[in-house]
C-alpha positions in Angstrom: 0.0 0.0 0.0 1.3 3.4 -0.7 0.8 6.8 -2.2 0.4 6.9 -5.9 1.1 9.2 -8.8 -2.3 8.3 -10.4 -4.0 11.7 -10.7 -7.5 10.6 -9.8 -6.7 8.9 -6.5 -4.3 9.2 -3.6 -3.3 5.7 -2.5 -3.4 2.2 -3.8 -4.4 -0.9 -1.7 -3.8 -4.3 -3.1 -5.4 -7.1 -1.0 -5.6 -9.0 -4.4 -3.0 -9.0 -7.1 -3.0 -10.6 -10.5 -5.7 -11.1 -13.1 -6.4 -12.8 -16.4 -7.4 -11.0 -19.6 -11.1 -10.8 -20.5 -11.2 -8.4 -23.4 -9.0 -6.4 -25.9 -8.8 -3.6 -23.3 -6.5 -5.9 -21.3 -3.9 -6.4 -24.1 -1.5 -3.7 -22.8 -2.4 -3.9 -19.1 0.0 -1.7 -17.0 -0.4 -3.9 -14.0 0.6 -7.1 -15.9 3.7 -5.3 -17.3 4.8 -4.2 -13.8 4.0 -7.6 -12.3 6.0 -9.4 -14.9 8.9 -6.9 -14.7 9.2 -7.4 -11.0 8.6 -11.2 -11.2 5.4 -11.1 -9.2 3.6 -13.2 -11.8 4.6 -16.6 -13.1 3.8 -15.6 -16.7 1.4 -13.6 -18.9 -2.0 -12.8 -17.5 -3.8 -15.6 -19.4 -6.5 -18.0 -18.2 -3.9 -20.8 -18.2 -1.7 -18.8 -15.7 -4.5 -17.3 -13.6 -4.3 -19.8 -10.7 -0.7 -18.9 -10.1 -1.0 -15.2 -10.9 -4.1 -14.3 -8.9 -2.9 -14.0 -5.3 -4.8 -13.1 -2.1 -3.0 -11.0 0.5 -4.8 -11.4 3.8 -1.8 -9.8 5.5 -2.7 -6.5 3.7 -6.3 -6.4 4.8 -5.8 -4.0 7.7 -3.6 -1.5 5.9 -6.4 1.2 5.3 -7.2 1.0 9.0 -3.7 2.2 9.9 -4.0 5.4 7.7 -5.3 8.2 9.8 -5.8 10.9 7.2 -9.0 10.4 5.1 -7.8 9.2 1.7 -9.0 8.0 -1.6 -7.9 4.4 -2.2 -7.7 2.7 -5.6 -8.5 -0.8 -4.5 -6.8 -3.7 -6.3 -4.9 -1.4 -8.7 -2.7 -4.4 -9.5 -5.5 -6.9 -10.0 -9.3 -7.4 -10.0 -11.2 -7.9 -6.8 -14.0 -9.5 -8.7 -11.8 -12.0 -10.6 -13.6 -15.4 -10.6 -10.7 -17.0 -8.6 -11.2 -14.6 -5.7 -13.5 -16.4 -3.2 -16.6 -14.6 -2.0 -15.3 -14.9 1.6 -12.2 -12.9 0.8 -14.3 -10.3 -1.1 -16.5 -10.0 2.0 -13.4 -9.6 4.2 -12.2 -6.7 1.9 -15.6 -5.1 2.0 -15.7 -5.4 5.8 -12.4 -3.5 6.0 -13.8 -0.8 3.6 -16.9 -0.5 5.7 -14.9 -0.1 8.9 -12.6 2.4 7.4 -15.5 4.8 6.6 -13.3 7.9 6.7 -11.7 6.7 3.5 -13.2 6.4 0.0 -12.5 3.2 -1.9 -12.6 3.1 -5.7 -13.2 -0.5 -6.9 -12.6 -0.9 -10.7 -13.4 -4.2 -12.5 -13.8 -5.6 -15.9 -16.2 -8.1 -14.3 -19.2 -5.9 -13.2 -21.6 -8.9 -13.5 -19.7 -10.5 -10.7 -19.7 -7.3 -8.8 -23.5 -7.0 -9.2 -24.0 -10.6 -8.1 -21.9 -9.8 -5.0 -24.1 -6.7 -4.3 -27.4 -8.6 -4.8 -26.7 -12.0 -3.2 -23.4 -12.3 -1.3 -22.9 -9.0 0.6 -26.5 -8.8 1.9 -26.1 -12.1 3.8 -22.9 -10.8 5.5 -24.0 -7.3 6.5 -27.5 -7.9 7.6 -29.1 -5.6 5.1 -27.2 -2.4 5.8 -26.4 -2.0 2.1 -23.4 -1.2 0.0 -21.0 0.8 2.0 -21.4 4.5 1.0 -17.7 5.1 0.9 -17.1 2.4 -1.8 -17.3 3.5 -5.4 -18.1 0.9 -8.0 -16.5 1.2 -11.5 -16.0 -0.7 -14.7 -13.8 -0.4 -17.8 -15.4 0.1 -21.2 -13.0 0.2 -24.1 -15.3 0.1 -27.1 -19.0 -0.2 -28.0 -18.8 -4.0 -27.9 -18.3 -3.8 -24.1 -21.1 -1.3 -23.3 -23.1 -4.2 -21.7 -20.8 -3.8 -18.7 -22.7 -0.5 -18.0 -26.0 -2.4 -17.5 -24.3 -4.7 -15.1 -22.7 -1.8 -13.2 -26.1 -0.1 -13.0 -27.3 -3.1 -10.8 -24.7 -2.2 -8.1 -26.3 0.1 -5.5 -23.1 2.2 -4.9 -23.5 5.9 -4.1 -21.0 6.6 -6.8 -20.6 4.5 -10.0 -17.9 5.4 -12.5 -16.6 4.4 -15.9 -13.0 4.0 -16.9 -13.0 4.6 -20.7 -9.5 3.4 -21.4 -7.9 2.3 -23.4 -10.4 3.5 -26.0 -10.2 1.2 -28.9 
């Protein structure tokens, strides 16, 4: 976890790292490039390598709770929290931390908004006794071309106070 030079956020928090490509917008993924350069991945972010590349970091869960100054966190900037290999129990643990750290704002960006919507509709309500999506958690998805606009319909099902789109790379 640390401060970042990304202009639209202040810090990054990576309780999950790694991913596998789901669309052409993933072809030149900065996170994959960094992960391969520093040998944090076993190979390219393909489906065949996903089991080795997608890593849960439970030791990082409490990091936002140690930051006193209210901050904007890009959550899982080096992976996808809603990757299909991330178990629901771990996603719930991440959300519990974000709910506790309510002085902070968490930006969760995914190329899997259908899985995010399922979590919001079916998994999270069981855990939090109906208190709803944490108001300090923003939900976002990437849309790189018209072919991927369906992601917006899935994102619309997420009851986040703030929903956002990352329109990059535009193809």
